[in-house]
C-alpha positions in Angstrom: -0.2 -0.1 0.0 0.7 3.7 -0.7 3.0 4.9 3.1 1.3 7.8 4.8 3.1 11.1 4.4 4.7 10.8 7.3 6.5 8.1 6.7 7.1 9.6 3.1 8.6 12.3 4.9 10.8 10.3 6.8 12.4 8.7 3.7 12.7 12.2 1.6 13.3 14.2 4.5 12.9 18.3 5.4 16.2 19.4 3.5 15.0 23.2 2.3 12.7 25.7 2.7 12.3 26.6 -0.7 9.7 28.9 -2.2 8.3 25.7 -4.8 5.0 24.3 -5.1 6.1 20.7 -4.9 2.9 18.4 -5.6 3.4 14.8 -4.6 1.1 11.9 -5.8 0.1 8.4 -4.7 -2.9 6.0 -4.6 -4.1 4.7 -2.1 -6.5 1.0 -1.4 -9.4 1.2 0.8 -12.1 -1.1 1.3 -15.7 0.2 1.7 -18.3 1.0 -0.7 -18.4 4.3 -2.6 -21.2 6.6 -2.0 -22.3 7.8 -5.9 -20.4 10.0 -8.5 -20.7 13.5 -8.3 -23.1 15.2 -11.3 -21.6 16.7 -13.8 -17.5 16.1 -12.8 -17.5 13.3 -15.4 -15.6 10.7 -12.7 -16.8 8.2 -10.7 -15.8 9.0 -7.8 -15.4 8.5 -3.7 -15.8 11.0 -0.8 -12.6 12.6 0.3 -11.7 13.8 4.0 -9.4 16.6 3.6 -7.2 17.3 6.8 -6.2 21.6 6.2 -4.7 23.3 8.9 -4.4 26.4 6.7 -7.6 28.1 8.2 -6.8 31.5 6.6 -7.5 29.3 3.1 -10.1 26.9 3.7 -11.5 28.5 7.1 -12.2 31.5 6.3 -16.0 31.6 4.9 -14.6 35.1 2.9 -12.0 33.4 1.2 -12.8 33.4 -3.0 -10.9 29.8 -2.6 -13.2 28.6 0.6 -15.2 26.4 -1.4 -14.4 26.1 -4.8 -17.0 24.5 -7.0 -16.7 25.4 -10.3 -13.2 26.2 -12.3 -14.2 29.7 -12.4 -14.0 30.5 -9.4 -9.8 29.4 -9.3 -9.1 33.2 -11.0 -8.0 31.1 -13.6 -6.9 32.8 -17.4 -9.3 33.2 -20.5 -6.8 30.6 -21.8 -6.6 28.0 -19.4 -10.8 27.9 -19.0 -10.7 27.5 -22.9 -8.3 24.4 -22.3 -10.9 23.1 -19.3 -14.0 23.6 -21.5 -12.1 21.8 -24.2 -11.3 18.9 -22.1 -15.1 18.8 -21.3 -14.5 19.2 -17.8 -17.9 20.5 -16.3 -16.6 21.2 -12.7 -13.5 20.0 -10.0 -13.9 16.2 -8.9 -13.4 15.6 -5.5 -9.8 15.8 -5.2 -9.4 18.7 -7.4 -12.2 20.8 -5.4 -9.8 20.2 -2.3 -6.2 20.3 -3.9 -6.6 23.5 -6.4 -7.2 25.9 -3.5 -4.0 24.7 -2.0 -1.9 24.4 -4.8 -3.2 27.8 -6.3 -2.2 29.2 -3.3 0.0 32.4 -1.8 2.4 31.7 -1.0 3.2 28.4 -2.6 1.6 25.3 -0.2 3.3 22.3 -0.9 1.1 19.2 -0.8 0.2 15.3 -0.7 -2.3 13.9 -2.6 -3.8 10.5 -2.1 -6.4 8.7 -4.3 -6.8 5.9 -6.8 -6.2 6.1 -10.0 -9.2 8.1 -12.4 -10.1 10.6 -10.0 -7.9 13.5 -11.3 -5.1 14.0 -9.8 -3.0 14.2 -12.9 -5.7 17.5 -14.5 -5.1 18.8 -11.1 -1.0 18.9 -11.3 -1.2 19.9 -14.5 -3.4 22.9 -14.1 -1.2 24.5 -11.5 1.8 24.1 -13.1 0.0 25.9 -16.0 -1.0 28.5 -13.2 2.2 29.2 -11.8 5.0 29.3 -14.9 5.5 33.0 -16.6 4.8 32.1 -19.8 6.8 35.5 -21.2 10.1 34.1 -19.7 12.2 31.5 -21.1 13.2 29.2 -18.4 12.1 26.4 -17.1 9.5 26.7 -14.0 7.9 23.1 -13.6 10.0 20.1 -13.4 6.9 17.1 -12.9 9.1 13.2 -12.5 7.0 10.3 -13.1 8.4 6.5 -13.1 8.1 5.4 -16.7 8.2 7.5 -20.5 4.5 5.9 -20.8 3.4 7.8 -18.5 5.4 10.8 -19.1 3.5 10.7 -22.4 1.0 10.7 -21.1 1.3 13.5 -19.0 2.1 15.6 -21.7 -0.5 14.8 -24.0 -3.0 16.5 -20.8 -0.3 19.5 -20.5 -0.5 20.1 -24.8 -4.3 19.6 -24.5 -5.1 21.5 -21.3 -2.7 24.2 -22.4 -3.5 24.7 -26.6 -4.7 28.2 -26.1 -1.4 29.4 -24.2 1.8 30.2 -25.2 3.0 27.0 -23.0 6.5 25.5 -24.1 7.1 21.8 -23.0 9.9 19.4 -23.1 10.3 15.5 -22.9 12.9 14.7 -20.7 13.3 10.7 -21.6 16.1 8.9 -23.1 17.0 10.0 -26.7 14.7 12.8 -27.0 17.2 15.6 -25.8 20.6 15.8 -27.7 23.7 16.4 -26.0 24.3 19.9 -25.4 21.2 21.5 -26.0 20.0 24.1 -23.2 16.8 22.9 -22.0 14.4 26.2 -22.0 11.3 25.3 -22.0 8.7 26.6 -19.6 7.1 22.9 -18.7 9.7 20.0 -18.4 8.1 16.3 -17.7 10.2 13.3 -17.9 11.9 10.0 -15.6 14.2 10.1 -12.8 17.4 9.3 -14.2 17.3 11.5 -17.4 16.3 14.4 -15.5 19.0 14.0 -13.0 21.6 13.1 -15.9 20.5 16.6 -17.9 20.7 18.8 -14.2 24.0 17.5 -14.0 25.3 18.3 -17.6 23.7 22.0 -16.8 21.4 21.3 -19.8 18.6 21.9 -17.7 19.0 25.1 -15.2 16.0 24.7 -12.5 17.1 27.9 -10.6 13.4 29.4 -11.7 11.6 26.7 -10.7 8.3 27.2 -8.9 6.0 23.6 -9.5 7.7 21.0 -8.6 5.9 17.4 -9.1 6.6 13.7 -7.9 3.9 11.4 -9.8 3.3 7.8 -8.2 5.6 9.2 -5.5 5.2 5.5 -3.7 6.1 3.8 -6.5 9.3 6.0 -7.2 10.6 5.8 -4.1 10.0 1.8 -4.1 11.8 0.8 -6.6 15.4 0.8 -6.2 17.5 3.4 -7.8 14.8 6.0 -8.7 13.8 7.1 -5.4 18.1 7.8 -4.8 17.6 9.5 -8.2 14.6 11.5 -6.8 15.7 13.3 -4.3 18.7 14.2 -5.6 17.0 15.7 -8.3 15.3 18.8 -6.5 15.6 19.1 -2.0 12.2 20.5 -1.2 9.7 20.3 2.4 6.0 20.0 2.5 3.3 20.8 5.1 2.8 17.3 6.5 -0.5 18.3 8.3 -2.4 19.2 4.7 -3.2 15.3 3.3 -6.1 14.2 1.1 -6.7 10.7 2.0 -9.5 8.4 0.1 -11.4 6.9 2.5 -13.3 4.7 0.1 -11.8 1.9 -2.6 -14.1 1.3 -5.3 -13.7 -1.2 -8.3 -17.3 -0.6 -8.6 -17.7 -1.4 -12.4 -15.0 -3.9 -12.8 -16.1 -7.6 -12.4 -13.2 -9.9 -10.8 -12.6 -13.3 -12.0 -10.6 -15.8 -11.8 -9.7 -19.2 -13.6 -8.3 -22.2 -12.6 -5.5 -23.7 -15.0 -4.3 -27.0 -14.5 -0.7 -25.7 -15.1 1.5 -23.0 -16.6 1.0 -24.1 -19.7 -2.6 -24.3 -19.8 -2.5 -20.9 -18.9 -1.2 -20.0 -22.4 -4.4 -22.6 -24.1 -6.8 -20.3 -21.9 -5.2 -16.9 -23.6 -5.9 -18.4 -26.4 -9.3 -19.6 -25.4 -10.2 -16.2 -24.7 -8.8 -14.5 -27.7 -11.5 -13.8 -29.6 -13.0 -12.0 -26.0 -10.0 -10.1 -25.6 -10.6 -8.4 -29.2 -13.8 -7.0 -28.4 -12.5 -4.0 -27.0 -9.2 -4.1 -26.2 -7.7 -5.7 -23.5 -4.0 -6.3 -21.8 -2.6 -8.9 -20.3 0.2 -8.4 -17.4 3.0 -10.9 -16.8 6.0 -11.1 -14.4 9.0 -10.5 -17.0 9.5 -9.4 -20.0 10.9 -12.9 -20.9 7.1 -14.1 -20.6 5.8 -11.0 -22.6 8.1 -11.7 -25.6 7.3 -15.4 -25.7 3.3 -15.4 -25.2 3.8 -12.7 -28.2 5.9 -15.1 -30.3 3.8 -18.0 -29.9 0.6 -16.0 -29.9 1.8 -14.4 -33.3 2.7 -18.2 -34.5 -0.5 -19.1 -33.5 -2.2 -16.8 -36.3 -3.1 -14.0 -33.7 -2.5 -10.1 -33.7 -0.9 -9.0 -30.1 1.8 -6.5 -29.2 4.3 -6.8 -26.0 5.9 -3.7 -24.4 8.0 -4.0 -21.4 10.9 -2.3 -20.0 13.9 -3.9 -22.4 12.2 -2.5 -25.5 14.0 0.9 -27.0 12.4 4.0 -26.0 11.2 4.4 -29.7 9.4 0.7 -30.0 7.4 1.3 -27.2 6.3 4.9 -28.0 5.2 3.1 -31.1 3.4 0.4 -29.3 1.5 2.4 -27.0 0.5 4.5 -29.7 -0.4 1.5 -31.6 -2.7 0.0 -28.6 -4.5 3.9 -27.9 -5.4 3.8 -31.4 -6.9 0.4 -32.1 -4.4 -0.7 -34.0 -2.8 -3.4 -31.5 -6.4 -4.8 -29.3 -4.6 -6.9 -27.0 -0.9 -5.8 -25.3 0.7 -8.6 -23.4 3.1 -6.0 -21.0 5.2 -6.1 -17.4 4.4 -3.5 -14.7 5.6 -1.2 -16.4 1.8 0.0 -17.8 0.2 -1.1 -14.5 0.2 2.6 -13.0 -1.6 5.5 -14.7 -1.8 4.6 -18.4 -5.4 5.5 -19.4 -6.6 3.9 -22.9 -10.1 4.1 -23.2 -11.1 1.4 -24.8 -9.7 -1.1 -22.5 -12.5 -3.2 -21.6 -10.5 -6.5 -19.5 -7.4 -6.8 -17.9 -5.7 -10.7 -17.7 -3.1 -11.1 -14.7 -1.7 -14.1 -16.0 1.1 -14.1 -12.9 0.2 -13.3 -10.0 1.6 -9.4 -8.8 4.4 -10.4 -6.3 6.4 -7.7 -4.8 10.4 -7.3 -4.3 9.7 -10.1 -1.7 8.2 -12.5 -3.6 4.8 -12.1 -1.7 1.3 -11.7 -3.0 0.9 -7.9 -4.0 -2.1 -6.1 -3.3 -1.1 -2.8 -4.8 0.1 -3.6 -7.7 -3.0 -6.2 -8.1 -5.1 -2.9 -7.8 -3.3 -1.0 -9.9 -3.4 -3.7 -12.9 -7.4 -3.8 -12.8 -7.6 0.0 -12.8 -6.3 0.2 -16.3 -10.1 -1.1 -17.1 -13.2 0.3 -15.4 -11.5 4.1 -15.4 -13.8 6.9 -14.8 -16.7 4.8 -14.3 -16.8 2.5 -17.5 -17.5 -1.0 -17.3 -14.3 -3.5 -17.3 -13.9 -6.6 -16.5 -10.5 -8.5 -14.8 -9.3 -12.0 -14.6 -6.8 -13.7 -12.9 -5.1 -17.1 -13.6 -4.2 -19.7 -10.9 -2.5 -23.2 -11.5 -1.6 -24.4 -8.3 -1.7 -24.0 -4.9 0.6 -21.4 -4.0 -1.2 -19.0 -7.0 -4.3 -20.0 -4.8 -3.3 -18.8 -2.1 -1.4 -15.5 -3.3 -5.0 -14.9 -5.1 -7.0 -15.6 -1.6 -4.0 -13.5 0.0 -5.3 -10.3 -2.4 -9.3 -11.3 -2.1 -8.8 -11.2 1.6 -6.9 -7.7 1.6 -9.8 -5.8 0.0 -12.1 -8.3 1.7 -13.7 -9.3 -1.9 -15.0 -12.4 -3.6 -13.6 -13.0 -6.5 -16.1 -15.2 -9.5 -14.2 -18.5 -10.2 -15.0 -19.1 -14.1 -14.8 -22.5 -16.0 -12.2 -22.7 -17.8 -13.9 -25.6 -19.8 -16.1 -24.7 -23.1 -15.4 -20.9 -22.7 -16.5 -18.8 -26.1 -17.6 -15.5 -27.2 -21.7 -16.1 -25.7 -19.9 -16.9 -22.4 -20.1 -12.8 -22.3 -22.8 -10.9 -22.6 -21.8 -8.0 -25.3 -23.2 -4.8 -26.3 -22.1 -1.8 -29.0 -20.4 -0.3 -26.4 -18.2 -3.3 -25.3 -18.8 -5.2 -21.7 -21.3 -5.2 -20.0 -20.9 -8.2 -17.1 -21.4 -11.3 -17.8 -22.0 -14.8 -17.6 -24.4 -17.4 -18.1 -22.0 -19.8 -16.0 -22.2 -17.4 -12.5 
């Protein structure tokens, strides 16, 4: 699970007091049933309890930011409001409603935001970056760190879409995107920790004018070997630990969670072939543990006449970009991948996720948080989706049971014999929920 803010602080430390707005996002898991979504937000989202000790900001009824129910109440520029309307945002989501007054306050306020995927964290910190920067200047004023190039590209797309009516300049800081010796003068830089750190060391990325620093998926980056240290070296900063957004509800509403009991590792592959025609009704992601497994399944399925794609960290950056672009566009409808895509990536057409391998942590124990991130690739923003988890022996059954017990949920077993498309109820909009065999 994502750690509490105080635990994050103990690992990062209060190194310096700087006038930089620091936004840190994590995803946190809980076990209750969520309330209905707020009308008009466009999100299927739970309520949030907000602990805020800035009485002069949100405790003062006379403050214009006391209760932000409309983007128009935030004092945004006409150009940014046009971008928000273009993205079809009608009103702030719950996390945006609480986070934006803090992130846009004067003087700058640091914040940790914890919420599940698909609740509007990215739009909140993107709007903060676009609001804080001075677009008449020619220097770097906002840096966003993210664990993968795929997530960096997705965040950049949000920046460019929301900021399309402004004069914002942006720059990727991911491998092979910045030439050696090139001096970066974009307003906003989005990249992975290692590349950003290298650019700073080479004096290609000046950060003396930094106004906003975003650490996206902070819990994940700090847990990954090497990334945590790189994040700390990129920017020394502090934040106010009393300002937190705590999600009190976990919702997997709209995701039907199933499992299949296969006879062996090889039988898992047979079941994947049986499911292929269901996987291609919408778009599907198959999660495996190892890169080698992803490549091997791709090779075998293509040899069996099926069209699939694979994406993992051993591929060149340009190849990974091409694969994810093909998947977003629908050119590839079945994607086999490792946990590199478990977090943050939103592809609207994904209607099914297959856990070919049970997610395990670095110590080989069942990893409920990664499971939640994986299945969260479907059913995003209130859409309907299905997840299927394969087990094949007593150990994997035990691992699956530990995950279901963690969330206090009951997954539905699907017989492995006689599976075909008629097993699922299909509509023009993709999957409704299941199954004649339940």
